[in-house]
N, C-alpha and C positions, 0 to 999 in steps of 0.2 A: 395299244398300251398308252395310258395317259402320260403326258409329259408335263412336268412342272418346272418353271424357271425361277430360280432363287437369286435374289440380289444380295450380295455380301459386301459389307463395308470393309475397307482396307484397314488393316491393323499393322502398325509398325512394331516389329519385334527386334529387340537388341539381344544378341547372344554373346557371351564371353566364352572363348574356347581356351581350355587349359590343356597344354601338351602333356601327354602321358607316354613315357618311353615304352617301347615294346617289352613284352614279358621277359624275353631272353635277356635284354639289356638290364632289366631290373633285378634279375635273379642270376647270380653267378654260378649257382648250382646246376648240374646237368639235369635236363628235363626229359621225362619220358611220357609217352601217351599210350593208352590202351587201344589196341586194334581189334581184339576179340574179347568180349562182345562189343558190338557197335553201340553208340549212344542212341537212345530212343527218346530223346527229349527228357521230360521229367518222369517218364514211365520206366519200369524195370525191364531189363533185357531177360529173355527166357533162357535158362540153362538146365540141362539134365543134372542129376546128382553127381555123376562123374563127367567132368567137362574140362577142357583146356582153356585157360585165360592167357591172352598174349598181349605183348606190348613191344614198343620200339622207341628209339630215340626221337624226340621231337625234331622236326626239320629245323636246321639252323643252330641246334644246340650241340655241345660236345657230348660224346658218349660218357655215361657214368662208368665209374670203376666197379661199382657194386649196385645191386638193387635189392629191394625187399617188398613184400606184399602183405596185405591184411584182408581178412574177410570176417565181417561182423554180423551176427544174426540180429535182425531187427527186433525180435521178440525180447531181447535183453535190454532194449532201449525204448520201451513203451510203444513198440510198433510205430515209431516216429522216424521217418527218413532223416529229417533235419537233426534230430538228437543223435542218431547213429553217425551221421556224417561229421558232426561237430566232435564227437568222441574220437574219431580218427584224427581230426586236425589237432586236438588238444592233448593227445596222449601218445607221445613219441615212444614211450616205454611200455605201452599196453602189451599184455601177455599174448594177444592175438597176432602180433607182428611176427613174421618169419625171421629167421636169422638173415643177416646180410649175405648175399650170394654174388660171386663174380659175374660180371656182365661182359660177354664177348660175342656179339652177334656174328653170324646168324644163329648159331646153335646153342650158346650158353647164356643162361640167365635171362631169356626172352619169353619164358612162359612158365605156367604152373598148372598142374592137373590136380583136380580136387579128389584126391585119394587119401584116406577112405572116403566113400561117397558122402556128400552132404545130405542132411535131412531136408525134406520138402519145406519151403518157407521163403521168407524175404531176407535179403542180405545186402550189405554194402561192401563192395570190393574196391581196394585202392592199391596203387603201386607207387613207389618213390625211388629215386636214385641219389647217389652221392659220389663225389669225385675223390681222387687220391688224397686231396688236402682236407677232406672231411666236410666239405660244403654239401649240405643236404637240401633237396627240394622239399620244402615244407608247405607248399601250396597244393590244395586238392580241389579240383573242379570237375563237374560232370562232363564237360566237353574235352577233357584231356586225360586225367589219370585217376578218376573215380567213377564207379558205375553202381547203379541200382540194379539188383539182380533178383529174379524170382526163380527158385529152383523147384522143378516139378516135371511132370510128364506132359509133353505136348501131344495133342491129338490132331494137329494140322501141320502141314509143311509150308513151304514158300507159296506166295500167291503167284500162280502160273497163269499166263495169258497165251492163248493159241489163236492164231489168225490164219485164214486161208480163203481162197476165192470161192469155194463151194460150201462154206460153213459160216454160221454166225460166230462172232468172237466168243471164245470159251474162257471163262475165268474159274479157277478152282484152287483150293488149298487143302483138299481132303482126298483120301484114297478111294472114296465111294462115288466118285463122279460118274454119272450115267454115260453109257457108251453113245457116241455120236455115229450114226450110220450114214454113209455116203454111197449113193448108187450112181455110177457113171458108165458110159459106154467104154468098152475095152479100148485101150490105147490113149484115152484122154489124159493129157498131161495135167498133173495136180502138184501143188506145192503147199507147204505149211511153214509158218514162222512162229517162233515163240520167245518169250522172255519171262523172267520171274524175279521176285524180290523177297527177301526175308527181313527187310529192314524194320518191319513193324514189331518184330520180336528180337532184333539185335544181332542177326547173323547174316553173313553173305551167302549167296548161293554158290556152292562149290562145284556143281556138275549137273549135266543134263544127259538124258538118253532118250531114244525114241525107237519106235517100231510100228509095224502094221501087221494086222492079224495076229496080235499077241494073245495066245490062248490063256495064259496064266500070268497076269502082271506081277504076282508075288514071287514068281520063279525067275531068278536072275538069268538062267540059261534060255528063257523064252524070248528075251530081248535080243534082236539081231545086232544092235549097236551098244557098245559099252558107254559108260559115263564119259562125257567130254567136258571141256572147260570153257567153250565159247559162250559169250554172253548172249548172242542171238544166233540161232541156227535156222537153216532153210533146207528142207528135203523135198525131193521130187520123185516119188515112186511112180513107176509107169502105170500102175493101176492099183485100186484100193477098194476093199469091200467094207471094212469097218475101221474106224479110227478111235483109239482109246486114249483118253487123257487121264493121267494119274499123277497126283502131286507127290506120291511117295518116290517117284522116279527122280525127284529133285530135292531129296531131303538134305538139309545142310546141318552139319555137326561141328 
C-alpha cells in the first residue's frame, strides 16, 4: 500500500459557545418519547396494518396527565415527509388528532393499536402530552415523539447471526435459509451462539427459540424449546446431524 505524507499548515480557529439549556428545562410541559417503533434515522419504520405503537415519559420529565396521538397519510401531503411533519407541528386542532386520554403507566394511555387496519402506505405518527395545568408539549422531533412509518407486509424478519466452532458464521433474515449440515463423531461437544436485530426496520427482537433435527420449522410443536427473551443464547446438544436456521423463529411484532 502506498503511503503519502501530507503537510498541513496550522489554522487558528476561534469559536463562540452559546449555552443552550436542556430540553426539559426549556419546556415546562411533560415530555413523552416513542418506544415502538424505534427510530430508523430518516428512514421509515416498518409496521403491519394492525400494529401497536408505544410511548413512555421521557427520562427526567414529569408524567403527563393526558396524552394524544396522530397518524397522517403522506399521500395527503404530496408524499413529502417534511410537509406532513410540519402539518403535525402547525395544526394542534387537526381532525386526525385523537381525543386526549388519561395517562397512567404502565397500563393506561401508553399505547395505541391501529384498528381498523391502516392501508398500505407511508405515514407520520406523533404523540404528545399535557399536564393538569394545560401545558402541552408542542415540539415534535424524530428522535423523540415523531416517527416516519411505512405500513405494509414484511417478507423478512430480524437479521440473525449464528456462530459455532464447526460452522461458518450464518447471517439470515428470511425463512428460506438453506439447511446447514454438520457431521461429527458421536459424543463430540458442540455449541452455538446467536444474536439478532430488527433495528433496520424499527422493531426490537422480542424472542428466540432453537432446536435440532426440527422436521418442520413451520410447526410450533416441532421446536423443542419455546421462545425465550435472552439477547444472546448458547446451546450445547450432545450430538447433532442437521442444524436449521430460520429467521421466522425470531419474528418481532
